[in-house]
C-alpha positions in Angstrom: 0.0 0.0 0.0 2.8 2.5 0.9 4.8 1.6 -2.2 1.7 2.0 -4.4 0.9 5.4 -2.9 4.5 6.6 -3.2 4.7 5.3 -6.8 1.7 7.5 -7.7 3.2 10.5 -6.0 6.5 10.0 -7.8 4.7 9.7 -11.1 2.8 12.9 -10.5 6.1 14.7 -9.5 7.9 13.4 -12.6 5.0 14.6 -14.8 5.6 18.0 -13.3 9.3 17.9 -14.2 10.6 17.1 -10.7 13.5 14.7 -10.9 15.2 15.0 -7.5 12.9 12.8 -5.4 13.6 11.1 -2.1 11.0 8.8 -0.6 10.3 8.3 3.1 8.0 5.3 4.0 6.8 7.3 7.0 7.7 5.2 10.1 5.4 6.1 13.0 2.9 8.2 11.1 -0.4 6.6 11.9 1.1 3.2 12.1 1.2 0.6 14.9 4.5 -0.9 16.0 3.5 -4.1 14.1 2.9 -2.0 10.9 6.3 -0.3 11.4 8.2 -3.6 11.6 6.3 -5.0 8.6 7.4 -1.9 6.7 10.9 -2.3 7.9 11.0 -5.9 6.8 10.0 -4.9 3.3 12.4 -2.0 2.9 14.2 -3.6 0.0 10.9 -3.6 -1.9 11.2 0.2 -2.1 14.1 -0.2 -4.5 11.5 -0.7 -7.3 10.7 3.0 -7.0 14.2 3.9 -8.3 14.6 6.8 -5.9 16.8 7.2 -2.8 15.0 6.0 0.4 15.2 7.9 3.6 14.0 6.5 6.9 13.5 8.1 10.3 13.4 5.5 13.0 15.7 7.1 15.5 14.5 6.7 19.1 10.9 6.0 17.9 8.2 4.3 19.8 8.6 1.2 17.7 12.0 0.6 19.4 10.8 1.5 22.9 7.7 -0.7 22.7 9.8 -3.8 21.9 12.8 -3.1 24.2 11.1 -1.3 27.1 13.4 1.7 26.6 12.7 5.4 26.5 13.6 7.8 23.7 16.6 8.8 25.8 17.9 5.2 26.1 17.0 3.9 22.7 20.4 4.4 21.0 21.3 0.7 20.8 17.9 -0.2 19.3 18.2 2.8 16.9 21.6 1.6 15.7 20.4 -1.9 15.2 17.5 -0.7 13.0 19.8 1.6 11.1 22.1 -1.2 10.3 19.2 -3.4 9.2 17.9 -0.6 7.0 21.3 0.0 5.3 21.6 -3.7 4.5 18.3 -3.4 2.7 19.3 -0.5 0.5 18.2 2.6 2.5 20.3 5.6 1.4 19.6 8.2 4.0 19.1 8.0 7.8 17.4 10.8 9.6 19.0 10.6 13.0 19.3 12.2 16.4 22.7 10.8 17.2 25.0 12.0 14.4 28.3 10.7 15.7 27.0 7.2 16.3 25.2 7.1 13.0 28.3 8.2 11.2 30.3 5.4 12.9 27.7 2.9 11.9 27.7 4.1 8.3 31.5 3.9 8.2 31.5 0.3 9.4 28.8 -0.6 6.9 30.7 1.0 4.1 33.9 -0.8 5.2 32.1 -4.2 5.2 30.9 -3.5 1.6 34.1 -2.2 0.1 
């Protein structure tokens, strides 16, 4: 459903001459924790849209609900989900903890070089 909706919006934008498009599946926006993890598990499906994919899961309720953490203590869960997302082709991470995310990205890039 999310991919279908984004595909339509991408098509509309391209028809208007917009070429620089980034998609965000919208974690947390009107979704349950279960919906968010289902979306996360299908991140690689977004590659069909042929646009960069951005995710924003940093310190979100979907982490706290599973781990019993708070936003302030959710860094480890955030990093785990960021690594998972990068492995599935996500291009951009919206983060709260820039240093930690940069380290994660550096390690990910080293593993894939």
